[in-house]
Backbone as CSV, one residue per row, in Angstrom:
resi,resn,N_x,N_y,N_z,CA_x,CA_y,CA_z,C_x,C_y,C_z
1,MET,0.773,-0.999,0.166,0.394,-0.124,0.334,0.713,0.999,0.281
2,LEU,0.196,2.364,-0.990,1.051,3.544,-1.580,1.417,4.493,-0.104
3,SER,2.229,4.928,1.045,1.653,6.042,2.088,1.720,6.700,1.766
4,PRO,0.676,7.527,2.681,0.085,8.867,2.248,0.632,9.366,2.031
5,TYR,1.929,9.951,2.296,2.846,10.756,3.342,2.762,11.603,2.026
6,GLY,3.409,10.696,1.149,3.220,11.615,0.193,2.809,12.888,-0.814
7,ASN,1.413,12.804,-0.496,0.715,13.597,-1.705,1.119,14.931,-0.442
8,ILE,1.013,14.773,0.905,1.584,15.715,2.086,2.306,17.048,1.584
9,ALA,3.661,15.978,1.542,4.701,16.097,1.041,4.572,17.051,-0.106
10,LEU,4.033,17.047,-1.269,3.577,17.786,-2.499,3.053,18.834,-2.260
11,ILE,1.971,19.167,-1.679,1.100,20.297,-0.816,1.902,21.250,-0.233
12,GLY,2.373,20.684,0.487,3.936,21.337,0.905,5.037,22.152,0.515
13,GLU,4.886,21.246,-0.600,6.738,21.686,-1.466,5.832,22.888,-2.204
14,GLU,4.573,22.668,-2.984,3.624,23.372,-3.493,3.618,25.291,-2.915
15,ALA,3.278,24.400,-1.571,2.765,26.107,-1.038,4.126,26.916,-0.761
16,TYR,5.097,26.204,-0.945,6.466,26.945,-0.558,6.919,27.331,-1.505
17,ALA,6.803,27.094,-2.763,7.138,27.448,-3.898,6.776,28.492,-4.162
18,LEU,4.981,28.863,-3.785,3.990,30.003,-4.125,4.507,30.796,-3.133
19,GLY,5.529,30.778,-2.191,5.488,31.674,-1.186,5.659,32.194,-0.083
20,PHE,4.726,30.983,0.418,5.323,30.695,2.306,5.760,30.333,2.903
21,ASP,6.819,30.837,4.024,7.241,31.084,4.403,7.834,29.996,5.160
22,GLU,6.731,29.599,5.869,6.632,28.569,7.031,5.353,27.125,6.105
23,LEU,5.662,26.157,6.722,4.882,25.492,6.817,4.812,24.724,8.066
24,ASN,3.116,25.177,7.982,2.488,25.038,9.722,1.963,23.485,9.110
25,PHE,1.777,22.504,10.281,1.404,21.003,10.060,0.060,21.324,11.749
26,ASP,-1.492,21.288,11.139,-2.185,21.483,12.537,-3.216,20.295,12.603
27,TYR,-3.596,20.473,13.697,-4.305,19.133,14.135,-3.432,17.956,13.764
28,ILE,-2.276,17.231,13.394,-1.374,16.076,13.974,-1.639,15.306,14.945
29,ARG,-2.633,14.521,14.583,-2.960,13.542,15.193,-4.584,12.285,15.026
30,PHE,-4.429,11.342,16.781,-5.454,10.761,16.064,-6.988,10.811,16.200
31,PRO,-7.843,10.467,15.417,-9.197,10.651,16.553,-9.491,10.083,17.732
32,SER,-10.507,11.296,18.124,-11.078,10.590,19.618,-12.264,11.196,19.755
33,ASP,-13.036,11.194,18.912,-14.595,11.468,19.061,-15.543,9.903,18.401
34,GLY,-16.481,9.376,18.718,-17.278,8.907,17.915,-17.115,7.558,18.809
35,ASN,-17.289,6.215,17.972,-17.523,4.967,18.562,-15.755,4.519,17.658
36,MET,-14.666,4.345,18.479,-13.114,4.263,17.999,-13.137,2.451,17.505
37,LYS,-14.284,2.132,17.776,-14.378,0.613,17.424,-14.294,0.886,16.574
38,ASP,-15.340,1.924,15.650,-14.923,1.839,13.997,-14.226,1.862,13.155
39,ILE,-13.409,2.122,13.472,-12.056,2.832,12.747,-11.121,1.833,12.414
40,SER,-10.734,2.202,11.621,-9.665,1.118,10.277,-8.252,2.321,10.650
41,TYR,-7.253,2.176,10.465,-6.307,2.079,10.353,-5.299,1.342,9.061
42,PRO,-5.497,1.598,8.133,-4.493,0.939,7.668,-3.489,0.804,7.162
43,TYR,-2.579,2.007,7.762,-1.169,2.528,7.566,-0.954,2.083,8.717
44,SER,-1.243,1.992,9.742,-0.465,2.376,11.081,-1.065,0.519,11.839
45,LEU,-2.282,0.232,11.307,-2.777,-0.943,11.403,-1.848,-0.872,12.907
46,ASP,-1.748,-1.816,13.765,-1.464,-1.180,15.262,-0.357,-1.119,16.172
47,LYS,-0.247,-0.450,15.590,0.888,0.314,15.875,0.509,1.360,16.974
48,ASN,1.564,1.685,17.659,1.429,2.654,18.466,0.895,4.039,18.198
49,LYS,-0.070,4.896,18.708,-0.264,5.693,18.021,0.646,7.076,17.978
50,ALA,1.505,7.221,19.301,2.732,7.960,19.652,3.795,7.697,18.756
51,GLU,3.962,6.539,18.326,5.110,6.022,18.007,4.729,6.277,16.094
52,THR,3.428,5.988,15.540,3.030,6.524,14.155,3.595,8.247,14.311
53,LEU,2.296,8.205,15.136,3.044,9.813,14.790,4.518,10.449,14.544
54,LYS,5.239,10.327,15.602,6.633,10.199,15.771,7.269,9.834,14.431
55,GLU,7.008,8.674,13.573,7.487,8.328,12.487,6.767,9.205,11.099
56,PHE,5.698,10.256,11.188,5.880,10.969,9.914,6.314,12.858,11.167
57,PHE,6.775,13.127,12.259,7.567,13.794,12.446,8.685,13.622,11.307
58,VAL,9.723,12.393,11.648,10.556,12.539,11.192,10.752,12.347,9.518
59,PHE,9.270,11.738,8.841,8.776,12.473,7.106,9.407,14.029,6.684
60,ILE,8.329,14.561,7.706,8.168,15.983,7.605,9.580,16.073,7.827
61,ASP,10.417,16.102,8.925,11.569,16.794,9.454,12.869,16.330,7.948
62,LYS,12.594,15.362,7.803,13.959,15.017,6.515,13.172,14.923,5.137
63,ARG,11.458,15.438,4.716,11.789,16.412,3.954,11.693,17.536,3.577
64,PHE,11.538,18.445,4.611,11.563,20.271,4.373,12.887,20.389,5.356
65,ARG,12.862,20.505,6.617,13.843,21.193,7.722,15.231,20.779,7.004
66,THR,15.183,19.798,6.152,16.558,19.707,5.746,17.190,20.139,4.476
67,LYS,15.786,20.825,3.933,15.757,21.759,2.596,15.937,23.476,2.729
68,GLY,16.113,23.268,4.100,16.034,24.540,4.711,14.672,25.649,4.701
69,ILE,13.344,24.370,4.758,12.355,24.847,5.119,11.877,25.293,6.186
70,THR,11.184,25.988,6.835,10.365,26.124,8.339,9.318,25.290,8.368
71,ILE,9.725,24.789,9.312,8.006,24.027,9.822,7.549,23.668,11.093
72,SER,6.531,23.683,11.520,5.945,23.896,12.669,4.605,23.152,12.795
73,ALA,4.247,22.638,13.975,2.982,22.004,14.305,2.423,21.995,15.375
74,ASP,1.116,21.926,14.949,0.004,22.352,16.580,0.231,21.206,17.112
75,LEU,-0.348,21.191,18.750,-0.835,20.289,19.274,-1.501,20.647,19.988
76,PHE,-1.917,20.124,20.555,-3.189,20.425,21.876,-2.446,20.961,23.022
77,GLY,-3.672,21.472,23.778,-2.255,22.491,24.492,-1.732,21.060,26.461
78,MET,-2.599,20.154,26.312,-2.555,19.436,27.760,-1.058,18.606,27.081
79,THR,-0.642,18.863,25.890,0.456,18.306,25.705,1.689,18.797,27.274
80,THR,1.609,19.894,26.839,2.944,20.043,28.061,2.910,20.029,29.207
81,THR,1.948,19.321,29.509,1.500,18.746,31.720,1.555,17.402,31.118
82,ASN,0.555,16.685,30.216,0.039,15.528,30.213,1.399,14.561,29.971
83,ASN,1.965,13.431,30.483,2.983,12.571,30.067,2.392,11.267,29.368
84,ASP,0.648,11.270,29.015,0.993,10.508,28.326,0.278,10.821,26.362
85,ASP,0.037,9.830,25.737,-0.376,10.993,24.391,-1.967,11.241,24.310
86,LEU,-2.612,11.706,25.195,-3.509,11.865,25.273,-4.553,11.108,24.508
87,GLY,-4.227,9.750,23.867,-4.912,8.607,23.211,-4.797,9.429,21.544
88,ILE,-4.744,10.285,21.438,-4.958,10.557,20.218,-2.607,10.688,19.485
89,GLY,-1.748,10.005,20.313,-0.552,9.763,19.579,0.135,11.589,20.007
90,GLN,0.060,12.298,20.567,0.582,13.749,20.574,1.437,13.542,21.961
91,ILE,2.461,13.649,21.328,3.717,14.144,23.101,4.696,15.363,22.298
92,LEU,4.579,15.754,23.106,5.261,17.132,23.114,6.755,17.650,22.315
93,GLU,7.644,16.159,23.628,8.725,16.118,23.104,8.969,15.573,21.978
94,ASN,8.033,14.462,21.303,8.534,13.822,20.014,8.627,14.855,18.718
95,ALA,7.607,16.098,18.844,7.512,16.924,18.188,9.092,18.234,18.342
96,LEU,8.845,18.422,19.325,9.819,19.280,19.707,11.074,18.614,18.414
97,ILE,11.622,17.689,18.249,13.043,16.776,18.165,13.023,17.365,16.522
98,HIS,11.516,17.500,16.167,11.808,17.322,14.734,11.348,18.759,14.259
99,PHE,10.992,19.457,14.481,10.117,20.977,14.054,10.574,21.950,14.555
100,ASP,10.884,23.482,13.985,11.272,24.004,13.946,10.467,25.149,15.433
101,PHE,9.006,24.866,14.389,8.925,25.588,16.625,7.676,24.530,16.685
102,VAL,7.295,24.333,17.892,6.139,23.849,18.173,5.128,24.675,19.056
103,ALA,3.678,24.644,18.329,2.342,25.670,19.146,1.539,24.924,19.860
104,PRO,0.922,24.672,21.154,0.034,23.955,22.432,-0.667,24.854,21.813
105,MET,-2.332,24.053,21.575,-3.063,25.424,21.899,-3.485,25.311,23.349
106,VAL,-2.669,26.962,23.652,-3.055,26.602,25.258,-4.374,26.977,25.259
107,TYR,-5.290,27.322,25.106,-6.406,28.279,25.642,-6.820,28.382,27.028
108,PRO,-7.090,28.755,27.738,-7.504,28.346,29.441,-8.921,28.289,29.325
109,SER,-9.725,28.358,28.303,-11.144,28.126,28.556,-11.271,26.949,28.134
110,HIS,-9.994,26.109,27.778,-10.519,24.890,27.331,-9.851,23.769,28.658
111,TYR,-9.158,24.075,30.037,-8.820,22.987,30.595,-10.204,23.450,31.397
112,PRO,-9.869,22.024,32.090,-11.134,21.069,32.907,-11.381,22.006,34.820
113,SER,-12.642,22.449,34.513,-12.372,23.119,36.235,-12.190,22.213,36.615
114,ASN,-11.796,23.435,37.180,-10.410,23.061,38.608,-9.129,22.323,38.711
115,PHE,-8.705,22.936,37.313,-7.657,22.606,36.953,-6.566,23.949,37.582
116,LEU,-5.098,23.207,38.019,-4.452,24.209,39.343,-5.810,24.748,40.338
117,GLY,-6.859,23.893,40.733,-7.181,24.404,41.267,-8.650,25.692,41.149
118,TYR,-8.376,26.071,39.880,-9.470,27.346,39.912,-10.677,26.533,38.883
119,LYS,-12.110,27.149,39.870,-13.281,26.495,39.565,-13.408,26.612,37.726
120,THR,-12.756,27.957,37.232,-13.356,28.715,35.837,-11.994,29.038,35.346
121,PRO,-10.910,27.771,34.628,-9.562,28.040,34.358,-9.251,29.136,33.114
122,ALA,-10.764,29.518,32.551,-10.727,30.435,31.802,-10.747,31.643,32.095
123,GLU,-10.563,31.818,33.818,-11.151,33.613,34.006,-9.514,33.751,34.959
124,LYS,-8.674,32.404,34.561,-7.565,32.841,35.002,-6.222,32.366,33.898
125,PRO,-6.340,33.805,32.749,-5.633,33.623,31.792,-4.037,33.496,31.803
126,TYR,-3.369,34.517,32.677,-2.133,34.235,33.363,-1.334,33.737,34.229
127,GLU,-2.416,32.784,35.352,-1.686,31.851,35.498,-1.805,30.679,35.069
128,VAL,-2.655,30.015,33.552,-3.128,28.999,33.400,-1.550,29.149,32.554
129,ILE,-1.452,30.112,31.446,-0.458,30.365,30.447,1.071,30.111,31.102
130,SER,1.304,30.715,32.284,2.589,30.740,32.602,2.603,29.064,33.443
131,TYR,1.622,29.016,34.251,1.837,26.995,34.550,2.186,25.759,33.043
132,VAL,1.257,26.004,32.222,1.532,25.097,31.561,2.455,25.264,30.238
133,MET,3.145,26.889,29.718,4.325,26.778,29.392,5.647,26.988,30.108
134,SER,5.376,26.938,31.666,6.583,26.146,32.174,6.454,24.746,32.317
135,LYS,5.433,24.100,32.254,5.692,23.372,31.750,6.193,22.665,31.163
136,GLY,5.896,22.998,29.794,6.414,22.877,28.545,7.627,23.039,28.564
137,ILE,7.875,24.801,28.944,9.759,24.487,29.170,10.619,23.007,29.582
138,GLU,9.719,22.998,30.869,10.748,21.560,31.156,11.075,20.988,30.373
139,LYS,9.826,20.489,29.813,9.956,19.266,28.627,10.720,19.425,27.191
140,ALA,10.885,20.412,27.111,11.307,20.962,25.944,13.404,20.116,26.477
141,LYS,13.502,20.961,27.684,14.436,20.609,28.651,15.019,19.146,28.094
142,MET,14.116,18.426,29.349,14.460,17.217,28.948,14.706,16.515,27.590
143,ALA,13.801,16.894,27.111,14.410,16.936,25.549,15.668,16.786,24.815
144,SER,16.151,17.438,25.420,17.704,18.402,24.891,17.268,19.344,23.483
145,SER,15.857,20.124,23.425,15.172,20.937,22.489,15.976,22.347,23.025
146,SER,15.322,23.071,22.223,15.276,24.312,22.865,13.919,24.767,23.363
147,PRO,13.306,25.125,23.656,12.628,26.183,24.793,12.236,27.010,23.951
148,LEU,12.862,27.553,22.978,12.445,28.819,22.186,11.554,28.212,21.117
149,LYS,11.702,27.219,20.928,10.617,26.342,19.624,9.906,26.431,20.259
150,LEU,9.070,26.722,21.065,7.629,26.720,21.747,7.266,27.628,21.138
151,ARG,5.920,27.797,20.752,5.723,29.328,20.330,3.723,28.974,20.324
152,PRO,3.404,29.330,21.753,1.832,28.801,21.674,0.808,29.781,21.265
153,TRP,-0.083,28.961,20.852,-1.926,29.603,20.427,-2.156,30.461,21.719
154,LEU,-2.208,31.558,21.761,-2.980,31.944,22.925,-4.354,32.882,22.486
155,GLN,-5.495,32.453,23.057,-6.763,32.267,23.458,-7.046,34.053,22.570
156,ASP,-7.822,34.772,21.664,-9.094,35.342,21.178,-10.657,35.284,21.266
157,PHE,-10.971,34.702,22.025,-12.312,34.446,21.950,-13.217,33.958,23.211
158,SER,-13.984,34.174,22.701,-14.924,33.921,24.312,-15.942,32.714,24.014
159,ILE,-16.152,32.087,25.303,-17.116,30.927,24.745,-17.628,30.508,26.117
160,GLY,-18.546,29.795,26.644,-18.792,29.420,27.877,-19.291,30.983,28.599
161,LYS,-19.029,30.955,29.856,-19.137,32.039,29.973,-19.026,33.407,30.220
162,THR,-17.704,32.768,30.141,-16.231,34.246,30.278,-16.100,34.914,29.230
163,LYS,-16.337,35.806,29.474,-15.974,37.155,28.076,-14.909,37.589,28.070
164,TYR,-13.595,37.236,27.010,-12.278,37.615,27.286,-12.527,39.076,26.882
165,THR,-11.408,39.468,27.591,-11.604,40.807,27.007,-9.808,41.269,26.878
166,SER,-9.472,42.676,26.507,-8.564,42.419,25.758,-7.302,42.843,27.629
167,GLU,-7.605,43.268,28.388,-6.674,42.097,28.970,-6.277,41.242,29.739
168,MET,-7.671,40.585,29.631,-7.752,38.935,29.592,-6.287,38.304,28.780
169,ILE,-6.288,39.617,27.029,-5.258,39.043,26.246,-3.971,39.235,26.973
170,LYS,-3.637,40.252,27.232,-2.774,40.611,27.447,-1.955,39.986,28.729
171,ASP,-3.128,39.594,29.007,-2.422,38.342,30.446,-1.759,37.442,29.778
172,GLN,-2.327,36.716,28.658,-1.552,35.329,28.064,-0.263,36.188,26.997
173,ILE,-0.514,37.038,26.985,0.891,37.407,25.920,2.158,37.554,27.468
174,ARG,1.390,38.169,29.188,2.779,38.414,29.109,3.193,37.438,29.945
175,ALA,1.965,36.449,30.277,2.958,34.889,30.404,3.707,34.366,30.404
176,THR,3.285,34.547,28.475,4.572,33.291,27.901,5.630,34.523,27.670
177,TYR,6.278,35.557,28.045,6.865,36.533,28.360,8.135,36.276,29.600
178,ASP,6.781,36.497,30.257,7.377,36.174,31.759,8.370,34.233,31.334
179,VAL,8.028,33.270,31.368,8.535,32.145,31.786,9.413,31.974,30.825
180,GLY,10.012,33.151,29.750,11.629,33.100,28.891,10.951,33.404,27.892
181,LEU,9.968,32.747,26.979,9.410,32.694,25.937,9.704,33.653,24.799
182,ASN,9.327,34.203,23.862,10.202,35.017,22.762,8.586,35.075,21.800
183,SER,7.341,34.431,21.668,6.743,33.809,20.415,5.411,33.339,20.904
184,TRP,4.913,34.175,20.311,3.135,32.908,20.323,2.286,34.135,19.609
185,MET,1.532,32.421,19.084,-0.014,33.149,18.199,-1.006,32.987,18.650
186,ILE,-1.721,33.897,18.056,-3.464,34.037,18.554,-4.463,34.026,17.794
187,TRP,-5.081,32.851,18.670,-6.840,32.534,17.136,-7.868,32.853,18.156
188,ASN,-8.914,33.249,17.084,-10.182,33.721,17.092,-10.929,32.492,15.408
189,ALA,-11.829,32.122,15.668,-11.961,31.143,14.554,-13.229,32.231,13.568
190,SER,-13.247,33.676,14.205,-13.889,33.714,13.302,-13.082,35.099,12.569
191,ASN,-11.986,35.403,12.660,-10.652,36.443,12.215,-10.677,37.449,12.725
192,VAL,-11.254,37.909,13.840,-11.893,38.590,14.881,-11.059,38.939,15.741
193,TYR,-9.529,39.686,15.442,-8.791,40.076,16.825,-9.137,41.341,17.823
194,THR,-8.915,41.136,18.695,-9.098,42.566,19.490,-7.404,43.426,19.387
195,VAL,-7.821,44.564,18.415,-6.257,45.086,18.193,-5.925,45.733,19.522
196,SER,-6.568,45.902,20.156,-5.934,46.635,21.720,-5.483,45.684,22.189
197,ALA,-5.664,44.482,22.567,-4.497,43.869,23.127,-3.137,43.730,22.510
198,LEU,-3.121,44.091,21.429,-2.038,43.911,20.100,-1.274,44.807,20.370
199,GLU,-1.340,45.460,21.224,-0.251,46.933,20.755,1.213,46.761,21.746
200,PRO,2.058,47.302,20.869,3.485,47.181,21.276,4.622,47.438,22.406
201,ASP,3.220,48.173,23.430,3.922,48.219,24.846,3.980,47.149,26.421
202,ILE,3.249,45.689,25.471,2.336,44.720,26.592,4.142,43.835,27.327
203,LYS,4.839,44.237,26.359,5.972,43.085,26.601,6.883,43.166,28.388
């Protein structure tokens, strides 16, 4: 059976040829919703999920980074604090070794109630980002990888009862800098961003 990676490589190479200066691989994971018993994995068969993803990371690394093309990967936020693969194959250390940047999606609203003892983690953006990215830095060092490869996705959207304000967005950015990182990205699915939170004097 042919490897599925060939088409991914062709898409990436075409994107780079068109002028994109970085290839970002989003949602690299096994599925987690629905009846998992109904899923067939014809390429990986019964292989360990984390090892299967690691093989993909190696492929991407050899195909692109060796050509001087910057590559990055988006992972779930819990990869900075969990020691398992979350049941979807994602292990932060495995990605850090093979990508120029790794972006955990550490949106405070996505952490469960009572995470760090907070009933509503979304209301504690500075504390959540500071903790989870500090843990990410620890993992990067244990993997003998540069912590500066970590480039978190931060939250600029409201979900549930917590309305995200400009100050709460700034708190996430401050926390990112305060733990020693120097880059971040910000996400809103509607592409409507809080301009006042992005002023240059918050560092």
